[in-house]
Every structure is written in C-alpha cells, then in structure tokens.
KEKE-3310 file (N, C-alpha, C; in steps of 0.2 Angstrom, whole numbers, plus 5000, padded with zeros to 4 digits):
npx = (4584:4572:4573:4586:4587:4575:4580:4593:4582:4576:4588:4594:4585:4572:4560:4545:4532:4522:4525:4528:4518:4514:4519:4515:4506:4507:4516:4526:4526:4537:4540:4527:4527:4540:4537:4527:4532:4537:4531:4526:4535:4540:4532:4521:4504:4495:4496:4486:4474:4477:4485:4477:4468:4479:4478:4470:4479:4487:4500:4508:4516:4516:4502:4504:4517:4509:4498:4506:4511:4501:4497:4508:4504:4493:4488:4479:4478:4467:4459:4467:4471:4456:4449:4435:4434:4443:4439:4428:4432:4439:4431:4422:4431:4443:4447:4446:4456:4466:4473:4480:4498:4513:4527:4544:4554:4571:4565:4559:4568:4579:4572:4570:4585:4591:4586:4591:4605:4605:4600:4613:4620:4618:4617:4628:4634:4625:4632:4646:4644:4639:4648:4661:4653:4653:4666:4669:4661:4666:4681:4674:4668:4681:4687:4677:4679:4693:4690:4682:4688:4698:4692:4687:4698:4701:4694:4693:4704:4702:4692:4697:4708:4696:4689:4697:4703:4688:4689:4697:4694:4680:4687:4692:4679:4674:4686:4683:4669:4671:4681:4670:4658:4668:4669:4657:4654:4662:4658:4646:4649:4654:4643:4636:4644:4647:4631:4631:4642:4632:4621:4629:4634:4621:4615:4624:4628:4615:4613:4622:4616:4606:4615:4620:4610:4606:4618:4614:4603:4609:4618:4608:4601:4613:4616:4606:4603:4618:4613:4606:4611:4623:4616:4610:4625:4627:4614:4618:4630:4628:4619:4629:4636:4626:4624:4637:4634:4625:4630:4641:4630:4625:4638:4639:4627:4630:4642:4632:4623:4630:4638:4625:4620:4632:4629:4620:4621:4616:4604:4586:4583:4571:4569:4584:4579:4571:4577:4584:4575:4570:4580:4584:4569:4573:4586:4578:4569:4579:4586:4574:4573:4584:4585:4574:4582:4591:4584:4579:4591:4594:4583:4586:4598:4595:4586:4576:4567:4549:4551:4559:4557:4544:4554:4560:4554:4544:4556:4559:4547:4542:4558:4559:4574:4581:4597:4601:4593:4582:4590:4596:4582:4578:4586:4583:4570:4576:4578:4565:4562:4556:4559:4553:4550:4562:4571:4564:4567:4582:4583:4578:4588:4600:4595:4597:4613:4621:4635:4636:4645:4643:4627:4625:4629:4620:4608:4612:4612:4601:4590:4601:4592:4583:4581:4586:4596:4604:4603:4608:4624:4627:4623:4633:4645:4645:4646:4659:4667:4667:4670:4685:4684:4673:4672:4676:4667:4655:4656:4655:4644:4629:4617:4622:4624:4616:4625:4637:4645:4642:4649:4651:4648:4660:4670:4667:4669:4683:4688)
npy = (5100:5111:5115:5119:5130:5137:5143:5151:5158:5167:5169:5179:5189:5203:5206:5204:5188:5193:5198:5187:5181:5191:5186:5176:5179:5186:5189:5179:5163:5153:5163:5165:5149:5145:5155:5149:5136:5140:5148:5138:5132:5138:5139:5149:5151:5161:5161:5150:5155:5162:5150:5141:5147:5144:5133:5131:5136:5137:5133:5117:5111:5124:5120:5108:5113:5125:5114:5102:5114:5117:5102:5101:5113:5110:5101:5093:5080:5074:5081:5082:5090:5096:5111:5116:5109:5113:5126:5126:5120:5130:5142:5137:5129:5137:5150:5152:5144:5148:5160:5177:5180:5188:5188:5192:5192:5189:5182:5171:5166:5162:5151:5144:5140:5131:5117:5121:5118:5105:5100:5102:5095:5083:5083:5087:5073:5065:5069:5065:5051:5048:5054:5043:5033:5036:5037:5023:5017:5022:5016:5003:5002:5010:4997:4987:4994:4992:4977:4979:4983:4974:4965:4969:4969:4957:4950:4958:4954:4942:4941:4949:4938:4929:4940:4940:4926:4922:4930:4925:4914:4916:4922:4911:4903:4911:4910:4896:4897:4908:4895:4883:4889:4892:4878:4876:4882:4876:4862:4863:4868:4856:4844:4850:4846:4834:4832:4836:4827:4814:4815:4814:4798:4792:4794:4788:4776:4772:4770:4759:4749:4748:4744:4731:4727:4722:4715:4704:4700:4696:4686:4677:4674:4668:4660:4650:4644:4637:4627:4620:4615:4610:4602:4592:4588:4582:4571:4566:4563:4552:4546:4537:4530:4522:4515:4511:4501:4492:4488:4479:4471:4466:4458:4448:4444:4438:4429:4419:4416:4409:4403:4393:4389:4379:4370:4367:4360:4350:4351:4352:4365:4372:4373:4380:4393:4395:4399:4407:4417:4422:4426:4437:4445:4446:4456:4466:4470:4471:4485:4493:4494:4500:4514:4518:4519:4530:4541:4543:4549:4558:4568:4569:4573:4588:4592:4591:4580:4576:4572:4560:4554:4545:4540:4531:4525:4517:4508:4500:4493:4487:4482:4472:4468:4478:4483:4495:4506:4505:4511:4524:4527:4529:4538:4550:4549:4553:4565:4571:4575:4565:4553:4539:4533:4533:4528:4514:4511:4510:4501:4489:4488:4486:4473:4466:4469:4469:4471:4484:4497:4511:4508:4506:4517:4529:4525:4522:4539:4540:4536:4545:4556:4552:4553:4543:4533:4523:4514:4519:4522:4509:4505:4514:4509:4499:4503:4511:4500:4494:4503:4514:4530:4535:4541:4555:4560:4559:4567:4580:4578:4585:4578:4570:4582:4585:4575:4579:4582:4571:4560:4545:4545:4554:4545:4534:4540:4548:4542)
npz = (4962:4958:4974:4977:4968:4971:4985:4980:4978:4985:4994:4987:4983:4989:4993:5003:5007:5001:4988:4981:4980:4973:4959:4956:4947:4936:4918:4913:4909:4918:4927:4937:4938:4946:4955:4963:4966:4975:4985:4991:4996:5007:5014:5011:5015:5014:4998:4995:4988:4978:4969:4969:4958:4948:4944:4935:4924:4907:4905:4909:4919:4924:4929:4938:4946:4955:4964:4967:4979:4983:4990:5000:5009:5012:5014:5009:4998:4989:4984:4970:4953:4949:4951:4953:4964:4974:4975:4980:4993:4995:5001:5009:5022:5017:5022:5033:5040:5037:5038:5032:5032:5037:5038:5037:5026:5035:5043:5033:5028:5040:5045:5035:5034:5041:5034:5021:5028:5028:5016:5010:5014:5011:4997:4995:4999:4991:4978:4981:4981:4967:4961:4963:4960:4947:4944:4946:4937:4925:4925:4925:4911:4903:4906:4899:4884:4883:4882:4872:4861:4860:4854:4841:4838:4835:4828:4817:4812:4809:4803:4791:4785:4784:4774:4764:4762:4758:4745:4738:4735:4726:4716:4712:4707:4700:4689:4686:4683:4670:4663:4664:4655:4644:4642:4641:4626:4621:4619:4616:4603:4597:4600:4589:4578:4579:4577:4565:4559:4562:4555:4543:4545:4549:4534:4526:4534:4529:4513:4514:4519:4508:4500:4506:4508:4493:4488:4497:4493:4481:4482:4492:4480:4473:4482:4483:4471:4473:4483:4477:4467:4473:4480:4472:4466:4479:4478:4464:4469:4479:4470:4461:4473:4474:4460:4461:4473:4468:4457:4461:4470:4457:4453:4464:4463:4451:4450:4461:4455:4442:4450:4456:4444:4438:4450:4447:4436:4431:4434:4425:4410:4412:4426:4431:4422:4433:4445:4442:4438:4449:4458:4451:4453:4468:4470:4460:4471:4482:4476:4478:4491:4496:4489:4493:4505:4504:4498:4508:4516:4510:4512:4528:4527:4519:4532:4532:4543:4545:4532:4531:4541:4539:4526:4534:4539:4529:4526:4532:4535:4524:4523:4536:4543:4540:4546:4545:4541:4555:4564:4557:4556:4571:4576:4569:4576:4586:4582:4583:4595:4601:4610:4615:4606:4598:4605:4605:4593:4590:4600:4593:4581:4587:4593:4582:4574:4589:4594:4588:4589:4588:4587:4601:4610:4606:4611:4626:4622:4623:4632:4641:4637:4640:4657:4663:4672:4675:4667:4657:4660:4659:4646:4640:4646:4637:4624:4627:4627:4617:4609:4611:4608:4609:4622:4623:4614:4622:4633:4626:4619:4621:4624:4636:4645:4657:4665:4665:4677:4686:4699:4693:4678:4675:4680:4671:4657:4660:4664)
capx = (4585:4570:4573:4593:4583:4570:4585:4594:4580:4575:4591:4595:4578:4572:4555:4539:4528:4516:4528:4530:4510:4511:4524:4510:4501:4513:4513:4528:4524:4541:4538:4523:4528:4544:4533:4522:4538:4542:4527:4525:4542:4542:4525:4517:4496:4492:4495:4480:4473:4481:4487:4468:4469:4484:4476:4468:4485:4491:4506:4506:4522:4513:4496:4507:4521:4502:4496:4514:4513:4493:4498:4512:4501:4485:4488:4474:4479:4464:4455:4471:4468:4451:4449:4431:4434:4447:4437:4419:4436:4441:4427:4417:4434:4450:4446:4448:4459:4476:4472:4482:4503:4515:4532:4549:4562:4574:4560:4560:4577:4580:4568:4574:4590:4593:4585:4595:4611:4608:4597:4617:4624:4613:4619:4635:4633:4625:4637:4651:4642:4638:4656:4662:4650:4653:4674:4669:4659:4672:4683:4672:4668:4686:4688:4674:4681:4697:4688:4678:4693:4702:4689:4686:4704:4702:4688:4692:4706:4699:4687:4703:4711:4691:4689:4704:4701:4684:4691:4703:4688:4679:4691:4692:4673:4675:4688:4677:4662:4674:4682:4665:4655:4673:4669:4652:4655:4666:4653:4640:4655:4655:4639:4633:4648:4644:4624:4631:4644:4627:4619:4632:4634:4616:4615:4629:4621:4609:4616:4627:4612:4605:4620:4622:4603:4608:4622:4613:4598:4611:4618:4604:4599:4617:4615:4599:4607:4622:4608:4602:4619:4624:4609:4608:4630:4627:4611:4625:4636:4623:4619:4634:4636:4619:4625:4644:4630:4620:4635:4644:4628:4624:4644:4636:4622:4630:4641:4629:4619:4637:4640:4619:4621:4636:4628:4612:4619:4612:4595:4586:4583:4569:4573:4588:4577:4565:4583:4587:4570:4571:4586:4581:4565:4575:4589:4575:4568:4583:4588:4571:4574:4591:4585:4572:4586:4593:4579:4579:4597:4593:4579:4590:4603:4596:4583:4567:4565:4548:4547:4564:4555:4541:4554:4562:4546:4541:4559:4558:4538:4547:4563:4560:4576:4586:4598:4605:4584:4581:4596:4593:4575:4582:4591:4575:4565:4577:4580:4558:4562:4547:4564:4551:4552:4570:4574:4562:4570:4591:4586:4578:4592:4605:4595:4601:4617:4623:4641:4638:4645:4637:4620:4624:4632:4615:4604:4615:4611:4593:4592:4603:4587:4575:4584:4586:4603:4607:4599:4610:4627:4627:4624:4640:4650:4646:4649:4664:4673:4670:4677:4685:4681:4665:4675:4675:4661:4650:4659:4655:4639:4623:4611:4624:4625:4616:4630:4643:4647:4641:4654:4651:4648:4665:4673:4666:4671:4688:4695)
capy = (5105:5114:5116:5124:5137:5142:5146:5156:5167:5169:5175:5187:5195:5208:5206:5199:5183:5198:5199:5180:5179:5194:5184:5171:5181:5186:5184:5176:5157:5153:5164:5159:5141:5147:5159:5142:5132:5147:5149:5130:5130:5144:5136:5157:5151:5166:5159:5148:5156:5161:5140:5137:5147:5143:5125:5129:5139:5138:5126:5112:5115:5130:5120:5105:5116:5126:5109:5102:5116:5115:5096:5106:5118:5109:5093:5090:5079:5070:5082:5081:5096:5100:5117:5119:5105:5118:5133:5127:5118:5136:5146:5134:5132:5141:5157:5152:5139:5151:5168:5180:5180:5195:5185:5198:5189:5188:5178:5166:5163:5161:5145:5138:5138:5123:5115:5120:5116:5100:5098:5104:5090:5077:5084:5086:5067:5060:5071:5063:5043:5050:5052:5038:5027:5037:5031:5013:5015:5023:5009:4998:5006:5005:4988:4984:4997:4987:4971:4978:4984:4969:4959:4970:4968:4950:4947:4962:4951:4936:4944:4950:4933:4925:4943:4937:4918:4920:4932:4920:4911:4921:4922:4903:4900:4915:4908:4889:4898:4906:4890:4880:4894:4889:4872:4873:4884:4870:4858:4866:4867:4849:4845:4852:4843:4826:4829:4834:4820:4808:4815:4810:4794:4789:4793:4785:4770:4770:4767:4755:4744:4747:4742:4726:4722:4722:4711:4701:4697:4693:4679:4673:4669:4664:4652:4645:4640:4631:4622:4615:4612:4606:4592:4588:4583:4576:4568:4561:4555:4545:4535:4533:4527:4516:4509:4503:4494:4488:4484:4474:4464:4463:4454:4444:4439:4436:4423:4417:4412:4403:4393:4390:4383:4374:4365:4360:4357:4344:4351:4354:4368:4376:4374:4384:4398:4398:4397:4413:4423:4420:4428:4442:4445:4446:4461:4470:4472:4475:4489:4498:4496:4504:4520:4521:4523:4533:4545:4546:4550:4565:4573:4572:4580:4593:4596:4588:4575:4573:4568:4559:4549:4540:4534:4524:4519:4516:4504:4497:4488:4480:4476:4473:4468:4483:4487:4505:4507:4506:4514:4531:4528:4533:4545:4554:4552:4557:4573:4577:4574:4559:4550:4535:4527:4534:4521:4506:4508:4511:4494:4483:4487:4481:4467:4465:4470:4472:4473:4491:4503:4516:4511:4506:4525:4532:4523:4527:4545:4541:4536:4548:4563:4550:4555:4536:4536:4518:4511:4523:4521:4501:4505:4518:4506:4493:4509:4513:4494:4491:4510:4520:4535:4538:4546:4564:4559:4559:4571:4585:4578:4590:4576:4571:4589:4582:4570:4579:4581:4566:4558:4540:4546:4553:4541:4530:4544:4552:4534)
capz = (4958:4961:4977:4973:4964:4977:4989:4977:4973:4994:4999:4983:4983:4993:4995:5004:5005:4996:4983:4976:4980:4966:4955:4954:4943:4931:4915:4910:4913:4919:4935:4938:4940:4951:4963:4965:4971:4982:4988:4996:4998:5011:5020:5010:5016:5008:4993:4991:4983:4969:4968:4967:4953:4944:4941:4928:4920:4899:4905:4911:4922:4932:4935:4942:4952:4958:4967:4973:4983:4988:4995:5002:5012:5016:5016:5005:4993:4987:4975:4964:4952:4949:4953:4956:4970:4977:4977:4983:4998:5000:5002:5017:5027:5018:5026:5043:5042:5033:5038:5031:5037:5037:5036:5034:5022:5035:5045:5030:5028:5047:5046:5030:5034:5044:5030:5018:5027:5030:5008:5007:5015:5007:4990:4994:5000:4983:4974:4981:4981:4961:4958:4967:4956:4941:4944:4944:4932:4918:4927:4919:4903:4901:4904:4893:4880:4879:4878:4865:4854:4859:4854:4834:4831:4832:4823:4810:4809:4808:4795:4781:4786:4779:4766:4758:4759:4752:4738:4734:4731:4721:4710:4709:4707:4694:4685:4688:4679:4665:4660:4662:4648:4639:4639:4637:4619:4614:4617:4609:4593:4596:4598:4581:4573:4581:4571:4554:4557:4565:4550:4535:4546:4545:4527:4523:4536:4524:4506:4515:4520:4505:4495:4506:4505:4489:4489:4501:4491:4478:4488:4492:4475:4471:4489:4481:4463:4475:4488:4470:4466:4481:4479:4463:4466:4485:4472:4460:4473:4481:4464:4461:4477:4473:4457:4464:4477:4460:4451:4466:4471:4450:4453:4468:4459:4443:4455:4465:4448:4439:4455:4454:4439:4441:4455:4443:4426:4428:4432:4420:4409:4418:4434:4431:4425:4440:4449:4439:4441:4457:4460:4452:4460:4471:4467:4460:4480:4486:4476:4478:4498:4492:4484:4498:4510:4501:4498:4518:4518:4507:4516:4533:4525:4517:4535:4532:4546:4543:4526:4528:4542:4532:4522:4535:4542:4524:4521:4540:4533:4519:4525:4546:4546:4536:4552:4544:4541:4559:4565:4554:4560:4579:4574:4567:4580:4595:4580:4584:4601:4601:4611:4618:4598:4596:4608:4601:4584:4593:4602:4585:4575:4590:4592:4576:4579:4595:4597:4587:4595:4589:4591:4607:4610:4604:4614:4629:4626:4622:4643:4644:4637:4648:4664:4664:4673:4674:4661:4652:4660:4657:4638:4637:4647:4635:4619:4625:4628:4609:4605:4618:4605:4613:4629:4621:4610:4630:4635:4620:4618:4624:4627:4641:4649:4665:4667:4665:4683:4688:4698:4689:4673:4676:4681:4665:4649:4661:4666)
cpx = (4584:4572:4581:4591:4578:4575:4589:4593:4577:4580:4594:4591:4577:4567:4547:4534:4524:4519:4530:4522:4511:4514:4519:4504:4505:4512:4520:4528:4528:4539:4534:4524:4534:4540:4531:4526:4539:4539:4526:4531:4542:4535:4518:4508:4495:4491:4488:4478:4473:4482:4484:4468:4473:4483:4472:4471:4484:4493:4505:4512:4518:4507:4500:4515:4515:4502:4501:4510:4506:4494:4499:4509:4495:4484:4482:4476:4475:4457:4457:4468:4463:4449:4442:4431:4437:4445:4430:4423:4435:4436:4423:4424:4440:4451:4451:4452:4469:4475:4480:4489:4507:4525:4538:4554:4564:4571:4564:4564:4580:4574:4568:4583:4593:4591:4589:4600:4612:4602:4604:4621:4622:4618:4626:4639:4634:4630:4644:4650:4640:4646:4661:4659:4652:4660:4673:4666:4662:4676:4680:4671:4675:4689:4683:4673:4686:4694:4685:4684:4695:4701:4688:4689:4703:4697:4689:4698:4706:4694:4691:4703:4703:4689:4692:4703:4693:4685:4693:4694:4685:4679:4695:4687:4673:4678:4685:4673:4667:4676:4674:4659:4661:4670:4663:4650:4655:4661:4647:4644:4654:4651:4637:4637:4647:4637:4627:4634:4637:4622:4621:4633:4625:4614:4621:4629:4620:4611:4623:4621:4608:4609:4621:4613:4604:4611:4621:4606:4603:4615:4615:4600:4605:4620:4609:4599:4611:4619:4606:4606:4620:4622:4608:4618:4625:4621:4612:4630:4631:4621:4624:4637:4631:4620:4633:4640:4626:4625:4637:4638:4626:4630:4641:4631:4622:4634:4638:4623:4625:4634:4631:4618:4628:4633:4622:4616:4620:4605:4592:4583:4579:4570:4579:4587:4574:4570:4584:4579:4569:4576:4585:4575:4567:4581:4584:4572:4574:4588:4582:4573:4581:4588:4580:4574:4591:4592:4580:4582:4595:4587:4580:4595:4601:4588:4578:4566:4559:4546:4555:4561:4550:4546:4555:4557:4543:4547:4558:4553:4543:4553:4565:4569:4584:4589:4598:4595:4583:4584:4597:4585:4574:4581:4586:4570:4567:4576:4572:4560:4555:4556:4561:4552:4558:4571:4571:4569:4580:4587:4582:4584:4598:4604:4600:4609:4620:4630:4642:4639:4642:4630:4618:4629:4622:4609:4605:4612:4605:4591:4594:4594:4584:4576:4582:4594:4604:4609:4608:4620:4630:4629:4630:4644:4650:4652:4656:4669:4675:4673:4680:4684:4679:4667:4675:4673:4658:4653:4655:4650:4633:4619:4618:4626:4623:4619:4638:4647:4646:4647:4656:4651:4657:4672:4673:4671:4680:4692:4699)
cpy = (5113:5121:5122:5129:5143:5146:5149:5161:5169:5171:5178:5190:5198:5208:5201:5194:5188:5198:5193:5180:5183:5192:5177:5171:5185:5186:5182:5169:5156:5156:5164:5154:5141:5148:5154:5138:5136:5145:5139:5129:5131:5145:5144:5151:5155:5164:5153:5147:5158:5154:5141:5141:5146:5134:5125:5133:5136:5132:5123:5113:5118:5124:5113:5108:5118:5121:5104:5107:5116:5110:5099:5108:5115:5102:5087:5087:5072:5075:5085:5088:5100:5105:5119:5113:5108:5124:5132:5124:5125:5143:5142:5135:5134:5142:5156:5148:5143:5157:5171:5179:5185:5193:5189:5190:5185:5183:5169:5162:5161:5152:5139:5137:5132:5116:5115:5118:5107:5096:5096:5098:5083:5078:5082:5076:5062:5064:5065:5053:5045:5050:5048:5030:5029:5033:5027:5014:5017:5019:5005:4998:5006:5002:4988:4988:4995:4981:4972:4979:4978:4963:4959:4969:4962:4949:4953:4959:4947:4936:4946:4946:4932:4929:4939:4931:4919:4924:4928:4914:4910:4921:4915:4899:4907:4912:4899:4892:4897:4900:4883:4882:4892:4881:4873:4878:4879:4864:4858:4865:4859:4847:4847:4846:4839:4826:4829:4827:4813:4810:4812:4802:4791:4791:4790:4776:4768:4768:4762:4749:4744:4742:4732:4723:4720:4715:4703:4694:4692:4687:4675:4670:4665:4656:4646:4643:4634:4628:4618:4611:4607:4597:4588:4586:4579:4569:4563:4559:4549:4538:4534:4529:4519:4512:4507:4500:4491:4484:4479:4469:4461:4455:4450:4442:4435:4429:4418:4410:4409:4400:4389:4382:4378:4368:4362:4360:4352:4342:4351:4362:4372:4378:4378:4391:4401:4400:4410:4420:4425:4428:4439:4447:4449:4454:4467:4473:4476:4482:4495:4498:4502:4510:4520:4528:4527:4540:4548:4551:4559:4570:4573:4574:4586:4596:4593:4581:4572:4567:4560:4550:4546:4539:4529:4522:4515:4505:4498:4492:4484:4477:4476:4470:4470:4487:4495:4508:4510:4510:4523:4535:4532:4538:4553:4554:4557:4564:4578:4575:4571:4550:4542:4529:4528:4525:4514:4504:4510:4503:4489:4485:4485:4477:4461:4465:4470:4472:4479:4494:4510:4516:4508:4511:4527:4529:4523:4534:4546:4541:4544:4556:4561:4549:4547:4534:4528:4513:4515:4523:4515:4501:4508:4513:4503:4499:4510:4508:4493:4498:4516:4529:4538:4541:4552:4562:4562:4563:4581:4585:4581:4584:4571:4576:4586:4580:4570:4580:4577:4561:4548:4539:4549:4553:4535:4534:4549:4545:4533)
cpz = (4959:4969:4979:4973:4969:4981:4987:4978:4983:4995:4994:4984:4990:4996:4999:5002:4999:4987:4977:4978:4971:4961:4953:4949:4937:4927:4912:4915:4919:4927:4939:4942:4944:4957:4965:4968:4976:4988:4996:4998:5007:5015:5017:5013:5013:5003:4990:4987:4976:4967:4968:4959:4947:4943:4937:4922:4912:4901:4911:4918:4926:4935:4939:4947:4959:4964:4971:4976:4986:4991:5001:5009:5015:5017:5012:4996:4988:4983:4969:4957:4948:4957:4957:4963:4976:4981:4982:4994:5002:5005:5008:5023:5028:5024:5032:5045:5039:5032:5036:5036:5034:5037:5037:5031:5026:5039:5044:5030:5035:5048:5041:5031:5036:5039:5023:5020:5025:5022:5006:5009:5012:5003:4990:4996:4995:4980:4973:4983:4971:4957:4959:4960:4947:4939:4942:4937:4924:4919:4920:4912:4900:4901:4899:4886:4877:4877:4872:4857:4855:4852:4847:4832:4830:4825:4815:4807:4806:4802:4791:4782:4781:4775:4762:4755:4754:4745:4733:4732:4728:4717:4706:4706:4700:4688:4681:4680:4672:4660:4658:4655:4643:4636:4637:4628:4613:4615:4612:4603:4594:4596:4592:4578:4575:4577:4567:4555:4558:4556:4542:4537:4543:4536:4523:4526:4528:4517:4511:4517:4513:4500:4499:4506:4498:4487:4493:4496:4483:4480:4492:4484:4472:4477:4487:4475:4467:4481:4482:4469:4468:4481:4477:4464:4472:4480:4467:4461:4476:4474:4460:4466:4474:4466:4458:4465:4469:4456:4456:4468:4466:4449:4456:4466:4453:4447:4460:4457:4446:4442:4455:4450:4439:4446:4454:4435:4427:4431:4423:4415:4413:4422:4435:4427:4427:4445:4446:4441:4447:4460:4456:4452:4466:4475:4465:4468:4481:4483:4475:4487:4498:4492:4489:4505:4509:4500:4507:4520:4517:4509:4526:4532:4525:4524:4536:4535:4545:4537:4526:4534:4542:4526:4525:4539:4536:4522:4527:4539:4529:4522:4535:4546:4544:4543:4552:4544:4548:4566:4566:4557:4571:4578:4573:4571:4585:4591:4583:4590:4606:4605:4616:4610:4597:4602:4606:4596:4588:4594:4597:4583:4580:4591:4586:4573:4584:4599:4594:4589:4592:4590:4596:4611:4607:4605:4619:4628:4622:4629:4642:4646:4641:4654:4667:4667:4671:4670:4654:4655:4658:4650:4635:4641:4640:4626:4621:4626:4622:4606:4607:4614:4608:4620:4627:4618:4617:4631:4632:4617:4622:4628:4634:4645:4655:4667:4672:4671:4692:4691:4692:4683:4673:4672:4673:4655:4652:4663:4662)
residu = (MET:TRP:ILE:LEU:THR:THR:ILE:LEU:MET:LEU:LEU:ALA:GLY:ASN:GLY:GLN:SER:GLY:ASP:TYR:ILE:GLN:ASP:LEU:ARG:ASP:LYS:ASP:PRO:GLU:ILE:ARG:GLU:LEU:ALA:ALA:LYS:ILE:CYS:GLY:ALA:GLN:GLY:ILE:LYS:THR:ALA:VAL:PRO:ASP:LEU:ILE:GLU:LEU:LEU:GLU:ASP:GLN:LYS:GLU:GLU:VAL:ARG:THR:ALA:ALA:TYR:ALA:SER:LEU:LYS:ARG:LEU:THR:GLY:ASN:ALA:SER:PHE:GLY:GLN:ASP:ILE:ALA:VAL:TRP:ARG:GLU:TRP:TRP:GLU:LYS:GLU:GLY:GLU:ASP:ILE:TYR:PRO:ALA:THR:ASN:LEU:THR:ARG:GLN:GLN:ILE:VAL:GLU:ILE:LEU:GLU:PRO:ARG:VAL:ARG:ASN:LEU:GLN:LEU:GLU:LEU:ASP:LYS:ASP:VAL:LYS:LYS:ALA:LYS:SER:GLU:ILE:ARG:MET:LEU:SER:PHE:PHE:VAL:ALA:ILE:ILE:GLY:LEU:LEU:PHE:VAL:GLY:ILE:MET:PHE:TYR:PHE:VAL:GLY:HIS:ILE:SER:SER:ARG:LEU:LYS:GLU:TRP:LYS:ASP:PHE:ILE:ARG:GLN:ALA:GLU:GLY:TYR:ILE:ALA:ARG:GLY:GLU:GLU:ILE:ASN:LYS:ARG:THR:ASP:LYS:VAL:ILE:GLU:GLU:VAL:ASN:GLU:LYS:LYS:THR:GLU:ILE:LEU:GLU:PHE:ALA:LYS:LYS:GLN:ARG:GLU:GLU:VAL:GLN:ALA:GLU:ILE:ASP:ARG:TYR:ALA:ASP:LEU:LEU:GLN:GLU:ASN:SER:GLU:HIS:GLN:MET:ARG:GLU:GLU:VAL:MET:GLY:LEU:ARG:GLN:LYS:ALA:GLU:LYS:GLU:LEU:GLU:GLN:THR:LEU:GLY:GLU:LEU:GLY:LYS:GLN:VAL:GLU:THR:GLN:VAL:ARG:ARG:SER:ALA:LYS:SER:SER:ARG:ASP:MET:LEU:GLU:GLY:ASP:TYR:GLU:SER:LEU:ARG:GLU:LYS:PHE:VAL:LYS:GLU:VAL:GLU:HIS:HIS:SER:ILE:PHE:LEU:GLU:GLY:ARG:LEU:TYR:SER:ILE:ASN:GLY:LYS:PRO:GLU:GLU:ALA:LEU:ARG:LYS:TYR:LYS:ARG:LEU:VAL:SER:LEU:LYS:PRO:ASP:HIS:TYR:LEU:GLY:TRP:THR:HIS:LEU:GLY:ASP:THR:TYR:ARG:GLU:LEU:LEU:ARG:TYR:ASP:GLU:SER:LEU:GLU:ALA:TYR:GLU:LYS:ALA:SER:MET:MET:ALA:PRO:ASN:ASP:SER:ALA:ILE:LEU:TYR:ASN:VAL:ALA:ALA:THR:TYR:ALA:LEU:LEU:LYS:GLN:LYS:GLU:LYS:MET:LEU:GLU:THR:LEU:SER:ARG:ALA:ILE:ALA:ASN:ASP:GLY:GLU:PHE:LYS:ASP:GLU:ALA:LEU:ASN:ASP:ALA:ALA:PHE:ARG:ASP:TYR:TRP:ASN:ASP:PRO:ALA:PHE:LYS:ASP:MET:ALA:GLU:GLY)
# end
C-alpha cells in the first residue's frame, strides 16, 4: 500500500527531488515518513544524508522508513539503524559515491511508470485471486454456518427435551424430598410415642416381674409344702404296702407254724417253741430287708441316687439273693453312668430270674451304652421274645439312640 501512496504523490505533485528532501525535515512525522519512502522508491541518492539523520527521529515509523530507504539506496544492510556507523560511512565515502542529482518530476515518472504498470498488474491478479479465495471461503463459511445452525437446532431440541426430563426429574425429586421430610416428621413422632410406650411397658414389666416373683415365691413355698406332703403320702403308701406285705408274711408264717405244729404234734413243747423262735427271727429279718428296700425306693423317687445306692448295696449284702435289690442297684448304677457296675448288678439279678424280660431289657440297654453291639442284640432279642412290648420301648429309649438306624436293630425292633 505504501507503494501506491508514493505513486499517487509522485503523479499529483509538481516538485522535484529537492522538494522531497525538504519534506524529510517537515514537522509532521507522517510527512517525514512518506518523504523517506518516496526517496527510497525514486532512488533519490542525494537524500541519503537526510535519511541518515532520520535514524534518530522520535517516531519509530519514521526511523523504520528511513532505514528501509537507506538499504535500498546504498545496499548496506549490515549497518542496521546505528546512526554513528552511517555517519562515519558517509563522511568517508558517501559523498563520492552519491553525487547530487537534478532529475525532474517528468524524468522520475518516466522511470517509474513501467514499474507501476507491473505492480498494478500484479495487484490486479492478487485482487482477483483474493476475491476468488474470498468467494470460496464465503462458500465454505456458509456451509459451515448451515452445519453449525443445523447442529445447534439438533442440540437445542435435544437439550430442550433433556431439560424437560431434568425438570420432571427435579420435580419428582422435590416431591420425594418433601415426602421424605414428612416421613421423617412422622417417624420422629412415632419414635417419640414408641419411647413413651417403651417407658410404660418397662414400668409395667417391672411391676409384673415383681408380682410374678412374689407368686413364684408363694408357689415355691406351696410346692415345698406339697412336696413334703407328697413324700409323706408316698411314704404312707409304701408303709401301708409294707404293712400289707407284713400281714401277708405273718399269715404265711402262721400257716407254716400251724403246719409245723400239726406235723410236730408228737414233738415236745420245747422243740415247738424252738421252731417258733426260728420262724420269728426269719420274719424279723424279712421285715428289715423290706424296710431297706423301701428306703432305697424312696431315695430313687426323690432324685437322690447316691443315698439309694447305699441302701441297695446294704440290702444285697444282707440278702444276696434279693433279685429286686440287684435290679434296682443296676438301675441306680446306670443312672450314675457307672455302666460296668450296672451290668454286673443286672447279671446277678438275671442269674436269679433268667427269664425276667425287664432284667434282660435293662442288660441290653447297658450293653448298648457300652457300645457292645452283638451282646446288646442277643440280649434284646431274648427280652423281646419274652415280651413284645419291649420293641416300642427300644425304639424310644435314648440308650439305643446310636442303633436306631442300624439295620439289624431295626429288623429286630420293627420286625
């Protein structure tokens, strides 16, 4: 653009090169800048000294234009804008190389006119090319704009739809929050009521516990009284049974005495009295043995196996052939988990009553507890053979628990 400005000034002005040199010293910086450019463009070498002085001009644009014209006029590109170097160069050789010139304006126009035409042609080509590029760029911009508008419409529609969904979601969320707050309020109220009820229930439970404890204490006293009363009744019942058995024994003894008297009618009175004393002594021992047995039974009934054990052991020591004493001694040993001693007692009783089904069953149960399967099966088979009711008994007795699923046991108990 500065070339076109320079050409217009050259064509419009009437001054010679001295006019432009004079303009280099003008007060207006724009005129100084323009004059510097014209001097370079016209090849006014006589302007070199003034251009050198413009290298220290206050305006950067003026200094730049002066330096550009100096390079164009002198070909010295290595000096830069250092005014001292340019001055030194000018003093040494500049005046000899660049003598003053007196070209007229017409001569300058003739020199520059071909260049101007070429520049104008190049400028026209550049303008056409720029217009073509601008049209292409406008086309692409239009396409891009349409695409952008279409995309914007799509996204606006999509975003509008999403915004509506989000608004609906937000409304729902707000509703949930409101309901949640309402539920929280209700929950707090319910918790408060529950705490009140809890306090009431705890107080009621405490009162009930005190009342129940009082009832328990009262019933415990009554139970103790009833237990003692029940024991007294059992003792009285056993005593009555013992008295009946004594009466029966006395009756049998009386019969034996009467028979003996009849058989010994010819015997002397002393011999009769001696036999009677023997029978009376036998009767007293029988009563003692029976009393010990009854005491053992009372201890067993009242859950005192150790005391019962002592009574049964004393009984069988006084009367070794008392098979009921051995039987209950075996029961007591088994209750105390002394299975080997229980088995010995049952075996003694079984020797006295080999076909007693109850004793055989108890022996089988003891063998089961001792894990002696073969002996258990053999003895239980004998007991069931004598009394079939022991089948059901065996299927419900915990002593045979380990054999309930045993095929041999099941065949025997369920067959």
